[in-house]
Every structure is written in C-alpha cells, then in structure tokens.
C-alpha positions in Angstrom: -40.8 27.1 -56.2 -40.9 25.2 -53.0 -44.2 23.5 -52.0 -44.2 25.6 -48.8 -44.0 28.8 -50.7 -46.7 27.8 -53.1 -49.0 27.5 -50.1 -47.9 31.0 -49.1 -48.6 32.4 -52.5 -52.0 30.7 -52.6 -52.7 32.1 -49.1 -51.9 35.6 -50.1 -54.2 35.3 -53.1 -57.0 33.9 -50.9 -56.5 36.7 -48.4 -56.7 39.2 -51.2 -60.0 37.6 -52.4 -61.4 38.3 -48.9 -61.1 42.0 -49.7 -63.6 41.7 -52.5 -66.4 41.9 -49.9 -65.4 45.5 -49.2 -66.5 46.3 -52.8 -69.3 43.7 -53.0 -70.5 42.7 -49.5 -72.7 39.7 -50.7 -69.5 38.0 -51.7 -69.0 37.0 -48.1 -71.9 34.6 -48.4 -70.0 32.6 -50.9 -66.4 33.3 -49.7 -66.8 32.4 -46.0 -67.6 28.7 -46.5 -65.3 28.4 -49.5 -62.4 29.9 -47.6 -63.0 27.5 -44.7 -63.0 24.5 -47.2 -59.8 25.8 -48.8 -58.1 26.1 -45.4 -58.9 22.4 -44.6 -57.4 21.4 -48.0 -54.2 23.4 -47.5 -53.6 22.4 -43.9 -54.6 19.0 -42.7 -55.4 17.8 -39.3 -56.6 19.5 -36.2 -54.8 22.8 -36.8 -56.4 23.0 -40.3 -59.8 22.4 -38.9 -59.4 25.1 -36.2 -58.0 27.5 -38.8 -61.0 26.7 -41.1 -63.4 27.6 -38.3 -61.5 30.8 -37.5 -61.4 31.7 -41.2 -65.1 31.1 -41.6 -66.0 33.4 -38.7 -63.5 36.0 -39.8 -64.9 36.1 -43.4 -68.5 35.9 -42.4 -68.4 38.8 -39.9 -68.2 42.3 -41.3 -65.1 44.4 -41.0 -62.9 41.5 -40.0 -61.8 40.7 -43.6 -58.6 42.7 -43.1 -57.1 39.8 -41.0 -54.9 37.7 -43.3 -55.8 34.3 -41.9 -54.3 32.2 -44.7 -51.0 34.1 -44.3 -51.1 33.9 -40.6 -51.7 30.1 -40.7 -48.8 29.7 -43.1 -46.6 31.6 -40.6 -47.8 29.5 -37.8 -47.2 26.2 -39.7 -43.9 26.9 -41.3 -42.2 29.5 -39.1 -43.4 29.4 -35.5 -44.2 25.6 -35.2 -40.9 24.6 -36.7 -39.0 26.7 -34.2 -40.8 25.1 -31.3 -40.1 21.6 -32.6 -36.4 22.3 -33.2 -35.9 23.4 -29.6 -37.2 20.2 -28.1 -34.4 17.9 -27.1 -35.2 14.2 -26.5 -33.0 12.7 -23.8 -32.9 9.0 -23.9 
C-alpha cells in the first residue's frame, strides 16, 4: 500500500475514534489533545499545525465530532493541493 493511502487509512480510523464520544462523552477529554498531536505527526509544517488546532477544537466541542477532519486533511494534502501545484507554470 502506498504511503499516501496508509495516511488515508489511519485518518479514517482516527475519524472513527472520534465517534466514540457519542457513546462515552468523557472520551473527548483524552481524544481532543491526542488527535491534535496525531495530526501534527501525520502532516508536517504549517498546514499540519493549523489542522491540529482545527482538530482539537472540533473534537473538544460537542456535536462537531461528525466532521472527518483527518480525511479532509488528507484530501486537502493529496488531492486539492497537488492540483493547484500542477497548474502553475513557471516561465523563465
């Protein structure tokens, strides 16, 4: 399996873990900071830090756990960002 798709698989698992708080709400106290940490490990740099902050807030606030932030970050990194870079033409 390609490294990019391993990140997607992990992201889907991490997003699914976020749903645990619907059954056991105190799980958010542990999962919110842990998910932010995992996001910074999966995605380096400024975009990883921004995604980590968004993930922390999304997991910490009630009823926002339905947003699949890890999967959305994967899409942003490997689908949408690559399309923008490939359309830039350097003229020199």
